[in-house]
Rosetta silent file (secondary structure, phi, psi, omega in degrees, C-alpha in Angstrom):
SEQUENCE: MQKAKDIIGLPVIEIEKGEQTGSVKDFLLNDNWEIQAIVLEGKHWFSSTRIVEWEEIISFGKDAVTIENEKVIEHLDDVYNQFHPLYNGEKKILGLPILTVNGHELGMVDDVYFGGKMGRKIIGYELTDGLISDIQDGRKWLRAPKQITVGKDAIIVPVQSEQDLENSWINSKG
SCORE:     score description
SCORE:     0.000 S_00000001
   1 L     0.000  142.370  179.072    2.743   36.384  -42.213 S_00000001
   2 E  -120.924  129.986  179.027    5.596   33.876  -41.915 S_00000001
   3 E   -92.121  129.345 -175.917    7.476   32.578  -44.966 S_00000001
   4 H   -58.794  -45.608 -178.040    8.280   28.892  -44.897 S_00000001
   5 H   -61.855  -24.556  176.957   11.744   29.223  -46.495 S_00000001
   6 H   -68.964  -16.273 -179.389   12.748   31.575  -43.742 S_00000001
   7 L   -98.025  -27.427  177.827   12.332   28.725  -41.217 S_00000001
   8 L   -59.491  130.662 -179.412   14.033   25.956  -43.191 S_00000001
   9 L    94.825  -15.557 -179.971   17.516   25.406  -41.832 S_00000001
  10 L   -65.283  144.522  174.967   16.871   27.025  -38.478 S_00000001
  11 E   -70.135  148.353  174.001   18.222   25.105  -35.420 S_00000001
  12 E  -103.409  119.417 -173.317   15.689   23.420  -33.187 S_00000001
  13 E  -115.997  133.477  173.117   16.612   24.115  -29.561 S_00000001
  14 E   -88.735  127.839 -172.739   15.167   22.390  -26.502 S_00000001
  15 L   -76.816  -21.092  179.117   14.712   24.967  -23.792 S_00000001
  16 L   -65.182  -41.123 -176.918   15.193   22.555  -20.848 S_00000001
  17 L  -109.865  -10.350 -175.175   18.829   21.858  -21.707 S_00000001
  18 L    65.642   32.849  179.392   19.587   24.659  -24.160 S_00000001
  19 E  -111.874  148.776  175.789   20.751   22.027  -26.695 S_00000001
  20 E   -83.477  131.689 -178.864   20.143   21.814  -30.402 S_00000001
  21 E  -106.211   -1.219 -179.972   18.267   18.673  -31.327 S_00000001
  22 E   155.275 -166.277  175.495   18.425   19.200  -35.118 S_00000001
  23 E  -137.949  159.710 -174.278   17.438   21.728  -37.698 S_00000001
  24 E   -75.265  123.017  178.881   14.265   22.283  -39.646 S_00000001
  25 E  -102.765  -32.235 -173.522   14.340   20.326  -42.911 S_00000001
  26 E  -167.103  171.846  174.287   10.742   20.509  -44.076 S_00000001
  27 E  -117.899  145.758  174.635    7.086   21.005  -43.150 S_00000001
  28 E  -110.604  129.609 -177.993    4.357   18.365  -43.302 S_00000001
  29 E  -107.777  142.074  175.571    0.940   19.642  -44.369 S_00000001
  30 L   -92.061 -177.229 -177.063   -2.356   17.842  -43.615 S_00000001
  31 L   -73.805   -8.543  173.711   -5.293   17.698  -46.013 S_00000001
  32 L   -93.038   10.084 -177.896   -6.732   20.937  -44.563 S_00000001
  33 L    60.217   37.709  175.476   -3.542   22.835  -45.713 S_00000001
  34 E  -112.983  150.295  178.490   -2.418   23.277  -42.156 S_00000001
  35 E   -71.353  123.378  178.223    1.111   22.607  -40.945 S_00000001
  36 E   -90.652  -40.844 -176.219    0.954   19.281  -39.073 S_00000001
  37 E  -164.755  168.155  170.583    4.663   19.105  -38.093 S_00000001
  38 E  -106.542  146.189  174.576    8.177   20.112  -38.856 S_00000001
  39 E   -99.105  135.046  177.883   10.669   17.553  -40.119 S_00000001
  40 E   -92.533  143.640  176.243   14.072   17.558  -38.526 S_00000001
  41 L   -61.679  129.623  178.092   17.300   17.109  -40.477 S_00000001
  42 L   -68.812  142.078  176.200   18.542   13.546  -39.835 S_00000001
  43 L   -71.185  -27.380 -178.203   21.747   12.962  -37.985 S_00000001
  44 L  -135.556  151.756 -179.076   22.567   10.003  -40.260 S_00000001
  45 L   -68.641  -21.900 -179.628   21.402    9.236  -43.792 S_00000001
  46 L   -98.045    3.968 -177.041   19.874    5.919  -42.597 S_00000001
  47 L   -78.189  158.699 -179.982   18.000    7.342  -39.595 S_00000001
  48 L   -74.946  162.112 -176.569   14.245    7.438  -39.462 S_00000001
  49 L   -72.920  128.995  175.986   12.317   10.603  -40.135 S_00000001
  50 E  -103.895  134.694 -179.676   12.106   12.727  -36.965 S_00000001
  51 E  -136.378  161.034  171.278    9.319   15.188  -36.563 S_00000001
  52 E  -123.797  119.951  176.795    7.930   17.701  -34.014 S_00000001
  53 E   -64.773  147.450 -173.749    4.185   18.043  -34.052 S_00000001
  54 H   -52.209  -43.770 -175.272    2.938   21.624  -34.422 S_00000001
  55 H   -64.986  -15.731 -177.532    1.360   21.671  -30.958 S_00000001
  56 H   -95.246   -7.384  178.234    4.736   20.871  -29.383 S_00000001
  57 E   -84.835  131.467 -176.035    6.558   23.820  -30.851 S_00000001
  58 E   -83.089  -46.557 -178.489    6.891   26.704  -28.390 S_00000001
  59 E  -160.726  150.732  166.698    8.008   29.377  -30.957 S_00000001
  60 E  -102.761  108.458  177.404    9.393   30.163  -34.318 S_00000001
  61 L   -99.040  177.848  179.419   11.974   32.864  -33.717 S_00000001
  62 L   -66.288  -29.011 -174.477   14.147   34.772  -36.139 S_00000001
  63 L  -116.408  -13.233  179.260   17.144   32.596  -35.197 S_00000001
  64 L  -164.802  161.718  171.271   15.718   29.292  -33.905 S_00000001
  65 E  -103.245  130.197 -175.325   12.701   27.089  -33.322 S_00000001
  66 E  -110.899  142.119  176.115   12.148   26.235  -29.669 S_00000001
  67 E  -133.139  163.791 -178.609   10.663   23.086  -28.143 S_00000001
  68 L   -65.011  -58.538  176.022   10.311   21.987  -24.458 S_00000001
  69 L  -159.078  179.945 -175.363   12.623   19.003  -24.674 S_00000001
  70 H   -72.748   -8.018  176.078   13.595   16.083  -26.920 S_00000001
  71 H   -63.971  -22.970 -178.478   10.716   13.960  -25.572 S_00000001
  72 H   -81.732   -3.082 -179.810    8.466   15.836  -28.017 S_00000001
  73 E   -84.399  128.947 -176.985   10.426   14.470  -31.005 S_00000001
  74 E  -117.331  160.799  171.866    8.643   11.534  -32.744 S_00000001
  75 E  -101.665  139.221 -169.096    9.691    9.080  -35.452 S_00000001
  76 L  -130.922   40.879 -177.885    7.442    9.111  -38.426 S_00000001
  77 L   -72.071  -37.164 -171.297    8.364    6.367  -40.855 S_00000001
  78 L   -75.350  -39.634 -174.971    5.022    4.622  -41.120 S_00000001
  79 L  -108.722   14.004  179.488    2.644    7.536  -41.748 S_00000001
  80 H   -52.942  -42.126 -174.436    4.987    9.977  -43.570 S_00000001
  81 H   -77.892   -0.013  173.720    3.139    9.520  -46.852 S_00000001
  82 H   -77.777  -17.337 -175.471   -0.192   10.528  -45.317 S_00000001
  83 L  -109.380  166.512  177.088    1.033   14.162  -45.313 S_00000001
  84 E  -103.605  105.810  175.001    2.119   16.575  -47.974 S_00000001
  85 E   -67.640  149.086 -178.771    5.806   17.568  -47.518 S_00000001
  86 L   -80.683  -44.656 -170.766    6.442   21.116  -48.565 S_00000001
  87 L  -117.051  -19.950 -174.241    9.912   20.751  -50.015 S_00000001
  88 L  -131.764  152.775  176.128   11.013   17.098  -50.200 S_00000001
  89 L    99.555  171.673 -177.010    9.492   13.717  -51.234 S_00000001
  90 L   -66.100  -34.542 -176.065    7.175   12.418  -53.854 S_00000001
  91 L  -100.104   27.334 -175.655    4.142   14.413  -52.742 S_00000001
  92 L   -67.016  153.651 -178.614    6.019   17.731  -52.291 S_00000001
  93 L   -92.120  -35.528 -177.723    4.263   21.069  -53.025 S_00000001
  94 L   -59.149  131.296  178.136    7.279   23.051  -54.058 S_00000001
  95 L    92.536  -11.079  177.607    7.622   23.164  -57.847 S_00000001
  96 L   -74.452  139.958  177.304    4.001   22.177  -58.661 S_00000001
  97 E   -76.202  148.290  175.444    2.264   24.388  -61.123 S_00000001
  98 E  -104.827  119.618  179.740   -0.892   26.167  -59.998 S_00000001
  99 E  -116.921  143.796  170.261   -3.611   25.925  -62.683 S_00000001
 100 E   -78.801  166.385  178.735   -7.067   27.414  -62.793 S_00000001
 101 L   -53.993  -34.055 -177.251  -10.031   25.127  -63.444 S_00000001
 102 L   -88.363   11.462  169.895  -10.091   26.383  -67.023 S_00000001
 103 L    91.758   11.145 -179.003   -6.487   25.318  -67.609 S_00000001
 104 L   -95.267  124.506 -179.444   -4.478   28.561  -67.280 S_00000001
 105 E   -79.866  128.208 -177.107   -1.130   28.199  -65.445 S_00000001
 106 E   -94.523  -17.399 -179.271   -0.557   30.947  -62.866 S_00000001
 107 E   145.700 -178.607  179.261    2.983   29.953  -62.023 S_00000001
 108 E  -111.506  143.472 -178.934    4.937   27.286  -60.017 S_00000001
 109 E   -69.265  123.812  175.078    4.989   27.179  -56.200 S_00000001
 110 E  -109.118  -28.020  178.597    8.255   28.552  -54.933 S_00000001
 111 E  -162.696  168.193  174.962    7.277   29.132  -51.345 S_00000001
 112 E  -131.411  158.689  179.420    4.236   29.339  -49.019 S_00000001
 113 E  -119.584  138.783  170.752    3.180   31.764  -46.342 S_00000001
 114 E  -125.080  160.301 -168.943    1.312   30.893  -43.178 S_00000001
 115 L   -74.914  132.998  171.978   -0.491   33.189  -40.841 S_00000001
 116 L    59.829 -170.716 -177.752    1.101   35.113  -37.948 S_00000001
 117 L   -65.334  -44.709 -176.020    3.878   33.945  -35.603 S_00000001
 118 L  -121.574   12.758  175.177    2.279   30.590  -34.811 S_00000001
 119 L   -61.428  130.902 -176.545   -0.466   30.398  -37.458 S_00000001
 120 L  -104.029   -8.157  179.029   -0.494   26.996  -39.038 S_00000001
 121 E   -82.701  134.065  175.722   -2.794   27.563  -41.990 S_00000001
 122 E   -70.382  125.967 -175.928   -1.304   28.193  -45.400 S_00000001
 123 E  -110.518  -16.512 -179.939   -2.537   31.686  -46.421 S_00000001
 124 E  -168.461  166.449 -177.672   -0.668   32.260  -49.667 S_00000001
 125 E  -124.762  138.073  171.758    1.727   31.080  -52.310 S_00000001
 126 E   -95.586  124.063 -174.634    4.806   32.703  -53.811 S_00000001
 127 E  -113.247  146.187  179.970    4.780   31.802  -57.472 S_00000001
 128 E  -125.671  148.662  172.771    7.588   31.859  -60.017 S_00000001
 129 L  -111.023    7.223 -178.710    7.540   31.815  -63.841 S_00000001
 130 L   118.034  163.658 -174.012   11.258   31.070  -63.975 S_00000001
 131 H   -58.069  -47.648 -179.106   14.448   32.976  -63.223 S_00000001
 132 H   -60.124  -48.302 -178.945   14.306   35.444  -66.186 S_00000001
 133 H   -63.591  -38.897  179.313   10.716   36.317  -65.531 S_00000001
 134 H   -62.264  -40.571 -178.563   11.428   36.740  -61.768 S_00000001
 135 H   -69.777  -40.911 -174.825   14.270   39.161  -62.534 S_00000001
 136 H   -79.850  -44.042 -171.022   12.260   41.148  -65.078 S_00000001
 137 H  -112.704  -14.556 -176.554    8.820   41.164  -63.522 S_00000001
 138 L    86.674  166.350  178.710    9.223   39.950  -59.970 S_00000001
 139 L   -86.775  159.695  179.500    7.434   36.991  -58.379 S_00000001
 140 E  -100.111  155.638  178.478    3.713   36.720  -57.948 S_00000001
 141 E  -128.483  131.263  177.806    1.754   36.141  -54.762 S_00000001
 142 E  -122.751  121.479  173.038   -1.588   34.321  -54.604 S_00000001
 143 E   -62.911  139.175 -176.143   -3.804   34.336  -51.535 S_00000001
 144 L   -68.457  125.596 -179.507   -4.794   30.747  -50.853 S_00000001
 145 L   -78.467  157.757  176.319   -8.281   30.222  -52.255 S_00000001
 146 L   -61.977  -39.885  176.780  -10.953   28.413  -50.270 S_00000001
 147 L   -98.396  125.599  177.292  -11.363   25.713  -52.892 S_00000001
 148 L  -152.156  141.281  175.167   -8.111   23.991  -53.853 S_00000001
 149 E  -122.235  122.636  178.145   -7.256   20.559  -55.225 S_00000001
 150 E  -102.624  117.714  177.029   -3.738   19.212  -54.792 S_00000001
 151 L  -110.412 -178.348  179.531   -2.916   16.548  -57.262 S_00000001
 152 L   -68.951  -30.317 -174.567    0.255   14.630  -58.081 S_00000001
 153 L  -116.313   -7.333 -179.611    1.118   16.867  -60.975 S_00000001
 154 L  -163.415  163.440  173.194   -0.653   20.220  -60.263 S_00000001
 155 E  -110.299  128.732 -174.298   -2.582   22.323  -57.823 S_00000001
 156 E  -110.774  129.193 -179.375   -6.049   23.372  -59.192 S_00000001
 157 E  -125.485  161.902  176.558   -7.670   26.634  -58.096 S_00000001
 158 L   -62.308  159.103 -179.825  -10.837   28.479  -59.123 S_00000001
 159 L   -56.389  -41.749 -178.981  -10.844   30.680  -62.193 S_00000001
 160 H   -53.346  -24.167 -177.665  -11.236   33.739  -59.933 S_00000001
 161 H   -62.662  -29.700  175.856   -7.667   33.099  -58.618 S_00000001
 162 H   -62.230  -43.206  178.057   -6.250   34.519  -61.848 S_00000001
 163 H   -64.587  -42.093 -177.414   -7.898   37.903  -61.062 S_00000001
 164 H   -65.411  -37.635 -178.945   -6.683   37.742  -57.470 S_00000001
 165 H   -62.282  -44.973  179.758   -3.124   36.985  -58.697 S_00000001
 166 H   -60.058  -31.683 -179.487   -3.045   40.084  -60.977 S_00000001
 167 L   -89.508    3.275 -173.057   -3.964   42.253  -57.993 S_00000001
 168 L  -129.811   61.184 -177.639   -1.458   40.776  -55.624 S_00000001
 169 E   -80.241  140.465  165.021    2.094   41.418  -56.830 S_00000001
 170 L  -117.648  115.066 -177.084    5.120   40.932  -54.710 S_00000001
 171 L   -90.103  113.788 -177.608    8.055   42.472  -56.541 S_00000001
 172 L   -68.817  -10.025  177.391   11.285   40.655  -55.912 S_00000001
 173 L   -78.960   -9.245  177.133   13.298   43.656  -57.066 S_00000001
 174 L   109.500    0.000    0.000   12.554   45.443  -53.829 S_00000001
């Protein structure tokens, strides 16, 4: 499993020249909850959004993300809103509450996990109930259910997800 927050901020290095082309700012998710691309930190505040499609990434390492060369970097101003950004923007996932169909809040999304070294599918969510609760009880982890609805104000999951949450603790105290 790979935690998304561990990749945010990593330098993106092109292996042909050994040069840094930017750093990872965000992830873009498609409607199938798969990572479509990474968003690169802009060099200037007025620059267009630069992305690298998932298929063009060679590897996510502990210290850097590698790509072949800067030719794989695209500009994504026109279709940016078709995707769900993980951390930034109007349709971001971070901070959304996860609710069961019967209206019980399980927590707010603080991070996501995706499968394996280069797995692109979101496989789980790290949930928070706030700082005090995180310190006292630790954070919760929810395996991504097969049925999920992402709305503007909440993520809706099946009632069974509450049972799965109770059986899947990740204790932040160590």
